[in-house]
MARRO-634619 format. One line per field, with one value per residue: x, y, z of N, C-alpha, C in turn; residue in three letters. Coordinates in steps of 0.02 Angstrom, whole numbers. Atoms other than C-alpha are relative to their C-alpha. Example, Ala and Ser with C-alpha at 12.3 -4.5 7.8 and 13.67 -1.06 7.14 Angstrom:
nxx = 45, -42
nyy = -59, -59
nzz = 0, -3
caxx = 615, 684
cayy = -225, -53
cazz = 390, 357
cxx = 45, -39
cyy = 60, 55
czz = 0, 37
residuo = ala, ser
//
This chain:
nxx = 3, 71, 55, 4, 38, 78, 47, 4, 45, 74, 27, 25, 63, 53, 12, 33, 68, 55, 9, 55, 53, 14, -48, -64, -56, -3, 52, 11, -62, 19, 59, -17, -68, -20, 50, -33, -40, 43, 35, -56, -16, 50, 1, -59, 15, 45, -39, -28, 39, 59, -21, 42, 35, -26, 39, 75, 8, -10, 56, 55, -3, 21, 66, 35, -7, 44, 68, 15, -57, -46, 28, 1, 66, -1, -7, 60, 46, 79, 28, -7, -53, -63, -31, 42, -1, -32, -73, -29, 12, -57, -57, -21, -33, 50, -30, -66, 22, 39, -61, -28, 45, -2, -56, 6, 36, -38, -48, 20, 61, 32, -49, -21, 57, -15, -17, -75, -20, 4, -56, -60, -1, -15, -63, -53, 1, -54, -68, -19, -6, -67, 11, -25, 40, 19, 37, 82, 34, 51, 47, 71, 35, 43, 71, 55, 47, -36, 58, -28, 13, -55, -53, 8, -54, -55, 4, 34, -40, 10, 24, -42, -51, 14, 49, -52, -38, 55, 22, -40, 2, 49, -23, -72, -45, -12, -8, -58, 26, 34, -48, -37, 32, 56, -33, 12, 54, 70, 37, 41, 61, 21, 67, 61, -9, -3, -65, -47, -5, -54, -69, -29, 24, 81, 8, -12, 67, 25, -21, -75, 4, 25, -56, -68, 12, -55, -65, -48, -29, -76, -47, -68, 13, -8, -68, 4, 67, 27, 71, 23, 16, 62, -5, -33, -1, 31, -54, -47, 36, 56, 9, 9, -14, -23, -65, -18, -13, -46, -40, -44, -55, 15, -43, 26, 61, 0, -12, 54, 44, -12, 5, 72, 36, 73, 46, -31, 15, 6, -24, -56, -29, -62, -33, 23, -63, -36, -72, -14, 73, 5, -56, 30, -55, 21, -5, 72, 10, -30, 58, 41, -31, -16, 61, 1, 51, 36, 81, 14, 0, -63, -41, 17, -42, -60, 37, 22, -59, -8, -31, -64, -49, -34, -25, -77, -38, -20, -59, -50, -8, -46, 35, 53, -13, 3, 43, -21, 60, 9, 15, 61, 57, 11, 28, 70, 33, 5, 58, 63, 24, 32, 58, 56, -3, 38, -43, 19, 64, 43, -7, -7, -51, 37, -30, -16, 0, 58, 59, -6, 3
nyy = 62, -9, 6, 64, 36, -17, 26, 80, 17, -35, 39, 61, -16, 8, 76, 25, -21, 36, 75, 0, -40, 27, -27, 21, -19, 48, 46, 25, 23, 54, 2, -50, -24, -75, -43, -76, -45, -22, -57, -51, -28, -41, -68, -34, -19, -58, -52, -31, -53, -44, 20, -16, 73, 18, -19, 14, 72, 8, -26, 45, 65, -6, 2, 73, 43, -29, 20, 69, 42, -9, 50, -17, -29, -68, 11, 22, -44, 9, -54, 2, 39, -41, -52, -66, -43, -75, 9, 38, -36, -16, 45, 14, 60, 52, 27, 40, 73, 52, 27, 59, 69, 28, 44, 64, 36, 34, 35, 42, -16, 30, 15, -62, -37, -62, -32, 19, -38, -66, 2, -4, -60, -59, 13, -17, -61, -39, 9, -39, -70, 17, 20, 70, 60, 47, 50, 0, 66, 3, 56, -40, 16, -67, -3, -7, -48, -64, -55, -72, -22, 23, -59, -44, 30, -30, -52, -59, -57, -47, 41, 2, 57, 52, 42, 36, 53, 49, 39, 44, 44, 53, 49, 36, -41, -47, -72, 6, 23, -56, -60, 35, 28, -45, -49, 11, 54, -4, -57, -4, -18, -56, 14, -26, -74, -49, -5, -34, -70, -45, 22, -25, -67, 21, 14, 70, 25, 50, 72, 15, 12, 67, 61, -8, 11, 59, -13, 35, -8, -13, 36, 25, 15, -65, -14, -8, -20, -69, -20, -62, -57, -8, 39, -39, -69, -25, -8, -54, -62, -1, 62, -22, -67, -28, 28, 67, 59, -22, 49, 0, -26, -65, -5, 41, -24, -23, 46, 44, -51, -14, 57, 16, -64, 2, 6, 35, 74, 58, 74, -4, 48, -14, 51, 0, 1, -54, 20, 72, 25, 50, 47, 20, -15, -23, -81, -24, -8, -54, -59, -15, -25, -74, -36, -4, 37, -20, 10, -15, 64, 21, -26, 15, 52, -33, -38, 44, 30, 70, 13, -34, 49, 43, -38, -10, 66, 10, -54, 11, -54, 26, 25, 60, 66, -26, 48, -2, -16, 48, 70, 12, -12, 66, 33, -16, 23, 70, -3, -30, 36, 70, -17, 36, 40, 70, 61, 61, 7, -54, -36, 33, -32, -31, 1, -71, -28, -46, 35, 60, 56
nzz = -31, -29, 45, 26, -33, 0, 52, -7, -61, 31, 49, -46, -33, 51, 9, -59, 3, 33, -26, -18, 50, 65, 56, -29, 55, 48, 11, 74, 22, 53, 41, 55, -7, 20, -20, -25, 51, 44, -26, -8, 61, 25, -43, 19, 68, -22, -29, 50, 37, -53, -56, -46, -19, -66, -64, 7, -15, -70, -29, 17, -58, -76, -4, 7, -60, -53, 26, 28, -12, 59, 53, 61, 13, 34, 74, 43, 37, -5, -36, -81, -25, -39, 52, 10, -66, 3, -13, 52, 74, 33, 4, 65, -3, 22, 70, -12, -30, 45, 40, -37, -3, 54, 7, -44, 22, 57, -33, -55, -14, -66, -51, -35, -18, 16, -64, 6, 48, -42, -64, 44, 45, -38, -9, 61, 14, -44, 23, 67, -17, -45, -80, -20, 42, -61, 22, -10, 0, 56, -15, 0, 58, 23, -36, 47, -10, 8, -15, -8, -66, -41, 10, -60, -48, 9, -54, 22, 7, -55, -55, -53, 7, -51, 41, 56, -26, -22, 65, 16, -46, 8, 43, -29, 10, -50, 9, 47, 60, 28, 15, 61, 61, 22, 42, 67, 18, -20, 9, -60, 19, -41, -9, 45, 26, -63, -37, 49, -1, -51, -4, 61, 28, 22, 62, 21, 21, -41, 26, -12, -77, -19, 26, -45, -69, -36, 4, -16, -72, -4, -20, 44, 70, 28, 25, 75, 17, 1, -22, 34, -38, -29, -57, -68, 8, -45, -51, 12, 3, -34, -46, -65, -3, 62, 23, 6, -41, -37, 9, 62, 4, 38, 52, 45, 25, 81, 44, 2, 18, 79, 47, -2, -10, -41, 41, 46, 32, -56, 28, -2, -34, -38, -36, -63, -36, 40, 21, 16, 17, 49, -20, -65, -56, -58, -3, -24, -73, -4, 9, -49, -50, 18, 18, 82, 21, 40, -13, -69, -44, 0, -52, -65, -23, -40, -47, -45, -30, -4, 65, 10, -28, 52, 50, -22, -4, 73, 20, -32, -67, -55, -53, 8, 51, 72, 55, 75, 33, 60, -35, -34, 54, 32, -48, -8, 60, -2, -38, 24, 65, -16, -35, 26, 56, 16, 26, -4, 38, -17, 58, 73, 47, 58, 62, 19, -66, -2, -7, -25, 45
caxx = 7370, 7215, 7118, 7155, 7105, 6940, 6888, 6919, 6820, 6674, 6667, 6653, 6527, 6428, 6430, 6370, 6225, 6147, 6159, 5992, 5901, 5932, 6053, 6235, 6387, 6399, 6233, 6233, 6405, 6339, 6176, 6234, 6418, 6413, 6269, 6381, 6492, 6341, 6261, 6430, 6461, 6291, 6296, 6473, 6406, 6261, 6372, 6479, 6345, 6250, 6351, 6199, 6137, 6251, 6168, 5993, 6030, 6088, 5933, 5816, 5887, 5856, 5684, 5642, 5705, 5616, 5453, 5404, 5577, 5715, 5608, 5618, 5432, 5487, 5510, 5328, 5232, 5045, 4924, 4954, 5113, 5275, 5344, 5195, 5221, 5277, 5449, 5484, 5434, 5609, 5708, 5814, 5892, 5746, 5830, 5980, 5897, 5786, 5947, 6033, 5879, 5864, 6040, 6025, 5877, 5976, 6113, 6022, 5831, 5730, 5880, 5924, 5802, 5771, 5790, 5971, 6000, 5959, 6069, 6210, 6183, 6186, 6352, 6436, 6372, 6473, 6622, 6609, 6612, 6779, 6700, 6726, 6685, 6604, 6528, 6338, 6241, 6125, 5973, 5832, 5674, 5547, 5384, 5220, 5143, 5179, 5078, 5108, 5021, 5169, 5289, 5234, 5369, 5500, 5554, 5483, 5563, 5601, 5568, 5660, 5818, 5749, 5593, 5716, 5811, 5647, 5603, 5766, 5767, 5606, 5707, 5850, 5958, 6052, 6102, 6265, 6183, 6067, 6217, 6308, 6170, 6027, 6041, 6056, 5941, 5791, 5660, 5564, 5381, 5319, 5149, 5018, 5005, 4959, 5141, 5206, 5151, 5284, 5422, 5446, 5427, 5227, 5269, 5305, 5154, 5046, 5081, 5259, 5236, 5148, 5297, 5427, 5346, 5478, 5655, 5818, 5866, 6038, 6194, 6336, 6249, 6246, 6433, 6373, 6239, 6144, 5996, 5890, 5876, 5697, 5738, 5836, 5820, 5700, 5844, 5928, 5783, 5675, 5704, 5706, 5684, 5696, 5870, 5947, 5956, 6068, 6149, 6220, 6395, 6374, 6515, 6431, 6270, 6318, 6382, 6225, 6118, 6218, 6194, 6004, 5927, 5764, 5674, 5782, 5774, 5710, 5763, 5941, 6060, 6191, 6316, 6255, 6444, 6527, 6697, 6677, 6506, 6556, 6672, 6611, 6715, 6699, 6719, 6521, 6546, 6679, 6550, 6433, 6552, 6589, 6402, 6410, 6269, 6153, 5991, 5919, 5911, 6093, 6155, 6045, 6161, 6290, 6165, 6095, 6221, 6175, 6222, 6360, 6461, 6465, 6495, 6656, 6701, 6691, 6816, 6930, 6908, 7030, 6973, 6843, 6855, 6885, 6762, 6819, 6674, 6690, 6697, 6551, 6447, 6472, 6431, 6273, 6232, 6238, 6122, 5998, 5994, 5936, 5780, 5626, 5705, 5605, 5697, 5662, 5485, 5420, 5407, 5461, 5595, 5514, 5537, 5537, 5565, 5419, 5288, 5248, 5240
cayy = 3940, 3989, 4027, 3861, 3781, 3876, 3828, 3638, 3662, 3763, 3617, 3483, 3581, 3588, 3400, 3385, 3512, 3406, 3239, 3173, 3300, 3197, 3302, 3273, 3335, 3239, 3173, 3160, 3096, 2926, 2965, 3123, 3156, 3327, 3405, 3539, 3580, 3594, 3718, 3812, 3828, 3889, 4026, 4073, 4090, 4208, 4307, 4349, 4440, 4501, 4506, 4575, 4385, 4359, 4448, 4410, 4213, 4235, 4338, 4214, 4065, 4163, 4209, 4021, 3956, 4081, 4019, 3838, 3791, 3774, 3681, 3789, 3843, 4026, 3961, 3906, 4001, 4043, 4162, 4197, 4097, 4163, 4236, 4355, 4425, 4605, 4538, 4438, 4560, 4614, 4455, 4407, 4241, 4136, 4113, 4048, 3912, 3854, 3846, 3739, 3627, 3607, 3545, 3432, 3362, 3313, 3244, 3161, 3153, 3158, 3168, 3346, 3443, 3627, 3664, 3591, 3690, 3858, 3812, 3781, 3925, 4047, 3971, 3994, 4170, 4217, 4125, 4227, 4396, 4322, 4256, 4093, 3928, 3800, 3625, 3625, 3475, 3417, 3299, 3427, 3381, 3520, 3574, 3566, 3710, 3894, 4038, 4226, 4240, 4146, 4293, 4373, 4260, 4376, 4509, 4677, 4846, 4960, 4806, 4799, 4707, 4610, 4559, 4513, 4400, 4317, 4273, 4203, 4112, 4024, 3949, 3891, 4037, 4147, 4333, 4296, 4208, 4360, 4492, 4368, 4322, 4457, 4594, 4557, 4407, 4481, 4602, 4664, 4716, 4889, 4810, 4920, 5083, 5172, 5140, 5204, 5381, 5499, 5382, 5425, 5587, 5603, 5603, 5422, 5340, 5224, 5075, 5105, 5117, 4947, 4862, 4934, 4894, 4754, 4808, 4734, 4708, 4724, 4635, 4520, 4477, 4666, 4658, 4639, 4722, 4887, 4972, 5101, 5268, 5250, 5126, 5245, 5424, 5457, 5452, 5599, 5725, 5778, 5618, 5712, 5890, 5936, 5849, 5684, 5524, 5577, 5399, 5437, 5504, 5701, 5691, 5558, 5650, 5760, 5624, 5518, 5677, 5708, 5530, 5528, 5699, 5743, 5749, 5637, 5465, 5341, 5191, 5248, 5112, 5134, 5015, 4957, 4916, 5087, 5059, 4870, 4847, 4707, 4608, 4491, 4551, 4622, 4808, 4817, 4814, 4949, 5060, 5035, 5063, 5239, 5279, 5241, 5114, 5132, 5066, 5121, 4930, 4910, 5039, 4976, 4829, 4956, 5060, 4908, 4843, 4653, 4654, 4782, 4659, 4537, 4679, 4728, 4542, 4523, 4689, 4608, 4744, 4731, 4643, 4535, 4357, 4388, 4312, 4268, 4347, 4227, 4067, 4122, 4171, 4004, 3919, 4010, 3982, 3793, 3810, 3922, 3806, 3662, 3760, 3647, 3535, 3395, 3234, 3052, 3031, 3206, 3328, 3280, 3312, 3437, 3407, 3600, 3717, 3836, 3696, 3554, 3377
cazz = 5641, 5751, 5605, 5529, 5679, 5708, 5536, 5575, 5747, 5633, 5515, 5658, 5740, 5580, 5567, 5751, 5718, 5593, 5673, 5693, 5570, 5424, 5325, 5315, 5211, 5057, 5045, 4850, 4849, 4769, 4698, 4612, 4621, 4527, 4623, 4715, 4568, 4452, 4567, 4596, 4418, 4378, 4523, 4452, 4277, 4344, 4447, 4311, 4215, 4373, 4530, 4620, 4618, 4766, 4899, 4816, 4835, 5009, 5054, 4976, 5090, 5243, 5199, 5149, 5314, 5420, 5330, 5337, 5380, 5249, 5111, 4954, 4991, 4936, 4764, 4718, 4596, 4618, 4696, 4890, 4891, 4990, 4830, 4813, 4994, 5011, 5094, 4942, 4788, 4770, 4790, 4648, 4593, 4547, 4379, 4448, 4554, 4403, 4292, 4413, 4437, 4252, 4235, 4387, 4316, 4162, 4265, 4409, 4382, 4537, 4650, 4712, 4809, 4767, 4960, 4938, 4784, 4876, 5032, 4908, 4802, 4957, 5004, 4837, 4830, 4991, 4917, 4757, 4849, 4944, 5104, 5189, 5098, 5218, 5198, 5170, 5237, 5115, 5119, 5124, 5036, 4964, 5052, 4969, 5059, 5024, 5096, 5093, 5264, 5340, 5295, 5461, 5549, 5488, 5613, 5593, 5538, 5689, 5794, 5959, 5977, 6116, 6006, 5861, 5980, 6042, 5857, 5826, 5993, 5930, 5795, 5897, 5859, 5981, 5998, 5912, 5766, 5754, 5737, 5612, 5502, 5494, 5371, 5185, 5203, 5287, 5232, 5374, 5387, 5432, 5425, 5357, 5272, 5438, 5499, 5328, 5366, 5417, 5375, 5192, 5086, 5050, 4864, 4859, 4773, 4877, 4761, 4789, 4979, 4978, 4888, 5011, 5173, 5210, 5233, 5249, 5439, 5495, 5518, 5460, 5294, 5259, 5215, 5032, 4938, 4920, 4988, 4896, 4961, 4997, 5129, 5247, 5176, 5304, 5431, 5347, 5349, 5487, 5595, 5765, 5793, 5610, 5603, 5548, 5643, 5796, 5778, 5614, 5616, 5580, 5459, 5363, 5345, 5193, 5116, 5128, 5092, 4919, 4867, 4922, 4902, 5005, 4840, 4738, 4650, 4803, 4687, 4690, 4756, 4900, 4969, 5131, 5187, 5138, 5064, 5044, 4971, 4848, 4968, 5110, 5265, 5436, 5385, 5409, 5593, 5584, 5502, 5638, 5766, 5677, 5660, 5467, 5469, 5321, 5387, 5559, 5610, 5565, 5681, 5823, 5829, 5901, 6004, 6090, 6230, 6207, 6021, 6033, 6133, 5984, 5858, 5964, 5978, 5786, 5780, 5899, 6043, 6171, 6330, 6252, 6176, 5991, 5862, 5682, 5577, 5428, 5546, 5645, 5492, 5420, 5590, 5607, 5424, 5458, 5604, 5519, 5351, 5464, 5535, 5506, 5374, 5292, 5266, 5243, 5192, 5236, 5079, 4897, 4766, 4650, 4468, 4434, 4588, 4549, 4569, 4673, 4595
cxx = -66, -40, -8, -36, -69, -35, 0, -56, -75, -24, -29, -62, -61, -22, -38, -72, -47, -10, -82, -59, -6, 44, 64, 37, 11, -53, -12, 61, -4, -45, 1, 61, 16, -44, 33, 30, -51, -39, 48, 9, -66, -3, 54, -15, -44, 28, 38, -34, -35, 34, -49, -48, 29, -33, -69, -5, -5, -68, -63, 8, -27, -75, -46, 9, -36, -78, -15, 66, 47, -24, -25, -87, -4, -1, -57, -28, -85, -25, 14, 53, 51, 20, -41, -8, 32, 83, 41, -11, 66, 53, 10, 43, -35, 29, 55, -10, -32, 49, 24, -42, -8, 64, 10, -49, 21, 51, -19, -77, -25, 36, 10, -53, 22, 22, 84, 30, 7, 54, 65, 14, 14, 74, 58, -9, 44, 71, 25, 23, 60, -10, 19, -37, -10, -43, -71, -24, -63, -46, -62, -54, -47, -62, -46, -46, 32, -49, 19, -18, 50, 68, 10, 58, 56, 8, -14, 56, -12, -19, 56, 54, -24, -68, 33, 26, -48, -14, 58, 19, -52, 26, 68, 67, 13, 19, 66, -17, -44, 46, 43, -46, -46, 37, -20, -55, -69, -27, -59, -59, -7, -70, -45, 12, -11, 69, 35, -8, 41, 68, 35, -33, -72, -8, 11, -63, -18, 19, 64, 8, -18, 53, 68, -11, 42, 67, 52, 24, 73, 45, 51, -20, -4, 67, -4, -69, -14, -68, -24, -14, -69, -6, 31, 8, -44, 38, 45, -36, -49, -19, -21, 17, 22, 67, 0, 1, 69, 59, 37, 63, -5, 43, -17, -68, 2, 2, -60, -62, 8, -19, -84, -38, -71, -45, 25, -26, -3, 22, 85, 39, 64, 25, -31, 74, 47, 72, 11, -71, -1, 53, -38, 62, -40, -3, -74, 2, 39, -37, -44, 22, 18, -59, -11, -53, -48, -75, -6, 17, 67, 30, -33, 39, 62, -39, -29, 58, 12, 22, 66, 46, 27, 24, 75, 35, 27, 62, 60, 15, 36, -39, -61, 10, -21, -47, 24, -79, -23, -18, -60, -61, -9, -35, -69, -46, -20, -71, -60, -33, -28, -60, -60, 8, -43, 49, -37, -63, -50, 26, 5, 71, -39, 33, 18, -8, -59, -57, 1, -31, -78
cyy = -5, 7, -61, -49, 1, -30, -78, -8, 29, -63, -70, 16, -3, -64, -16, 34, -45, -71, -10, 35, -26, 21, -12, 30, -64, -46, -26, -33, -71, 5, 70, 45, 74, 49, 64, 25, 17, 74, 51, 33, 35, 76, 35, 37, 60, 57, 38, 53, 46, -18, 16, -72, -37, 19, -30, -76, -5, 19, -55, -60, 21, 7, -68, -32, 29, -16, -74, -31, 9, -48, 26, 35, 80, -1, -18, 56, -12, 57, -19, -49, 48, 46, 56, 45, 51, -15, -26, 29, 15, -54, -7, -63, -63, -37, -51, -62, -41, -25, -61, -59, -32, -49, -61, -44, -46, -61, -50, 4, -9, -3, 62, 42, 84, 31, -11, 47, 77, -1, 2, 65, 75, -13, 24, 73, 35, -17, 49, 67, -7, -5, -73, -52, -51, -57, 1, -62, 12, -63, 29, -23, 59, -8, 6, 56, 76, 59, 78, 24, -17, 45, 29, -25, 41, 57, 70, 66, 43, -48, 9, -50, -58, -39, -33, -65, -53, -38, -47, -59, -62, -48, -29, 44, 57, 73, 11, -15, 66, 58, -25, 4, 63, 59, -7, -43, 26, 62, 10, 46, 65, -2, 23, 73, 52, 11, 34, 80, 28, -40, 10, 68, -20, 1, -56, -34, -62, -71, -14, -18, -69, -57, 3, -10, -43, 34, -45, 18, 0, -61, -26, -7, 69, 19, 4, 36, 69, 8, 58, 53, 13, -31, 22, 80, 43, 17, 66, 69, -3, -71, 19, 68, 43, -14, -70, -45, 17, -64, -4, 49, 72, 11, -47, 17, 31, -38, -36, 53, 20, -66, -7, 71, 5, -14, -33, -69, -54, -63, -3, -44, 17, -62, -3, -11, 58, -15, -67, -24, -68, -55, -22, 3, 31, 84, 32, 21, 54, 66, 6, 18, 73, 44, 19, -58, 27, 4, 15, -71, -19, 30, -18, -57, 27, 34, -40, -31, -71, -13, 47, -44, -45, 41, 13, -70, -9, 54, -9, 47, -28, -14, -40, -49, 21, -52, 9, 12, -62, -77, -11, 3, -73, -52, 9, -18, -81, -11, 27, -47, -58, 24, -45, -38, -57, -46, -69, -8, 61, 41, -45, 33, 27, -8, 74, 31, 40, -33, -57, -54, -8
czz = 37, -44, -36, 48, 32, -54, 10, 57, -39, -39, 53, 38, -50, -11, 64, 0, -35, 11, 22, -37, -57, -51, 23, -63, -38, -14, -63, -22, -49, -45, -42, 15, -15, 21, 20, -54, -60, 28, 8, -57, -27, 36, -36, -65, 2, 19, -38, -58, 43, 62, 59, 16, 63, 62, -3, 21, 83, 44, -2, 52, 69, 2, -7, 65, 52, -15, -15, 3, -75, -57, -63, -18, -34, -67, -49, -19, 23, 47, 82, 5, 29, -53, -20, 59, -4, 17, -57, -77, -25, 2, -69, -2, -19, -58, 6, 26, -56, -54, 27, 7, -73, -18, 43, -20, -59, 26, 44, 7, 60, 62, 51, 7, -27, 63, 6, -53, 25, 49, -32, -29, 49, 28, -46, -6, 55, -22, -60, 26, 62, 72, 2, -49, 64, -36, 18, 10, -38, 20, 9, -43, 1, 35, -60, 6, -6, 10, 25, 72, 49, 12, 74, 55, -8, 51, -36, -8, 59, 61, 41, -12, 38, -38, -57, 32, 23, -65, -19, 47, -18, -50, 19, -10, 51, -23, -54, -73, -28, -39, -64, -59, -24, -35, -76, -6, 17, -26, 55, -4, 47, 13, -43, -17, 56, 28, -50, 10, 38, -22, -70, -31, -27, -78, -33, -7, 54, -23, 22, 69, 19, -20, 49, 81, 42, -13, 24, 81, -2, 7, -36, -78, -42, -26, -77, -15, -1, 38, -47, 40, 29, 63, 64, -11, 57, 66, -10, 4, 53, 44, 72, -10, -72, -24, -12, 62, 51, -1, -58, 13, -27, -50, -52, -31, -66, -42, -27, -37, -72, -43, 4, 19, 23, -59, -61, -24, 66, -37, -10, 44, 41, 28, 69, 43, -33, -4, -14, -16, -41, 34, 74, 47, 60, 12, 14, 72, 17, -16, 56, 58, -10, -24, -73, -18, -40, 29, 83, 30, -2, 65, 68, 24, 43, 63, 52, 42, -18, -62, -11, 16, -61, -65, 24, -6, -82, -21, 36, 62, 56, 74, -6, -40, -75, -29, -71, -37, -46, 30, 30, -50, -19, 57, 18, -62, 0, 50, -23, -62, 29, 43, -44, -63, -10, -26, -2, -42, -6, -72, -55, -34, -52, -63, -31, 71, 4, 10, 39, -54, -10
residuo = met, lys, gly, phe, leu, ala, met, ile, leu, met, phe, ala, met, ala, ala, ala, leu, val, gln, gly, gln, gly, thr, arg, val, gly, phe, tyr, lys, arg, thr, cys, pro, arg, ala, glu, ser, ile, val, arg, ser, thr, val, gln, ser, his, phe, arg, ser, asn, pro, ala, ile, ala, pro, gly, leu, leu, arg, met, his, phe, his, asp, cys, phe, val, gln, gly, cys, asp, ala, ser, ile, leu, ile, asp, gly, ala, asp, thr, glu, lys, thr, ala, pro, pro, asn, leu, leu, leu, arg, gly, tyr, asp, val, ile, asp, asp, ala, lys, thr, gln, leu, glu, thr, ala, cys, pro, gly, val, val, ser, cys, ala, asp, ile, leu, ala, leu, ala, ala, arg, asp, ser, val, val, leu, thr, arg, gly, ile, asn, trp, gln, val, pro, thr, gly, arg, arg, asp, gly, arg, val, ser, leu, ala, ser, asp, thr, ser, asn, leu, pro, gly, phe, arg, glu, ser, ile, asp, ser, gln, lys, gln, lys, phe, ser, asn, phe, gly, leu, asn, thr, gln, asp, leu, val, ala, leu, val, gly, lys, pro, phe, tyr, leu, ala, leu, cys, phe, thr, ser, met, phe, lys, gly, phe, tyr, pro, val, asn, ile, pro, leu, val, leu, ser, leu, ser, ile, leu, phe, phe, pro, leu, thr, ala, gly, gly, his, thr, ile, gly, thr, ser, ala, cys, gln, phe, phe, ser, tyr, arg, leu, tyr, asn, phe, thr, asn, gly, gly, pro, asp, pro, thr, ile, asn, pro, ala, phe, val, pro, gln, leu, gln, ala, leu, cys, pro, gln, lys, gly, asp, gly, ser, arg, arg, ile, asp, leu, asp, thr, gly, ser, gly, asn, arg, phe, asp, ala, ser, phe, phe, thr, asn, leu, arg, asn, gly, arg, gly, ile, leu, glu, ser, asp, gln, lys, leu, trp, thr, asp, ala, ser, thr, arg, ala, phe, val, gln, arg, phe, leu, gly, ala, arg, gly, leu, pro, pro, leu, asn, phe, asn, val, glu, phe, ala, arg, ser, met, val, lys, met, ser, asn, ile, gly, val, lys, thr, gly, thr, asn, gly, glu, ile, arg, arg, ile, cys, ser, ala, val, asn
//
């Protein structure tokens, strides 16, 4: 009963959050009644053949919202657009958005924005991995500007928790939002090649190093999906005094080293949420508590007191007010999906998502 009431409260908060921003639940009810069902069926179809598109679409939505706001600028093709920036080189799911847009243009020409398709697809991805379903406010319009240089807004790899919190705060998101949201969605910058030195085995080609300067940051979104060994293997060998990262559970180190040998295949992918990599749930936070976070930035959520408190609340720790991860994730998603939205006469409804009209 409490869970049901919490969900009702979450939906009410979602409606309140979007008042005055021009988005609302059911925006296409009259102009394109099948909009959400078309997106949902498209995501489902692609998911059946490639489940990896679920975390990919979720991550893409985050990347879009933190650069120019949630306006689908990440989808635009061209030289020096967001799509070409290092944080976005490994994103997947563009074909899903294009497929949904093609079907929507047939059903309702010039009505449904690419930005809304992406927001809906991110929600549907969570549902397909057995996470919570929530109402997505729609009515966003598409942006006309996409610059690779703007991706510097994304939090940086190994950036302090305090710095990450400040960047989230700049977008109206708080520490709880950071813990619930960050992770799967974001690729974080190491910045330049000079920072690369010493983080990875010297046999990694320079061209590869330039393509992985951006890493997934930590948190709730990391309950689904994988990471390549090259993103975290530095923690396993010669991290401090010739040994592994001391924040990793010592009993977990041999398991990771077996999966990611020191001179092994850096592209091999490992579940970010050990034991529950394909399911959207709170077990990710249990792994952090037990020193089993795969990424260094993930484990920082436990080692930093300000974020650890929220991890504990998601786990229902005794003596702290409990938080339902699914409900709070949905609430934070609604907040984030309204960052810098373009509505009314701002922006446009693109005919194809990869190019401005």
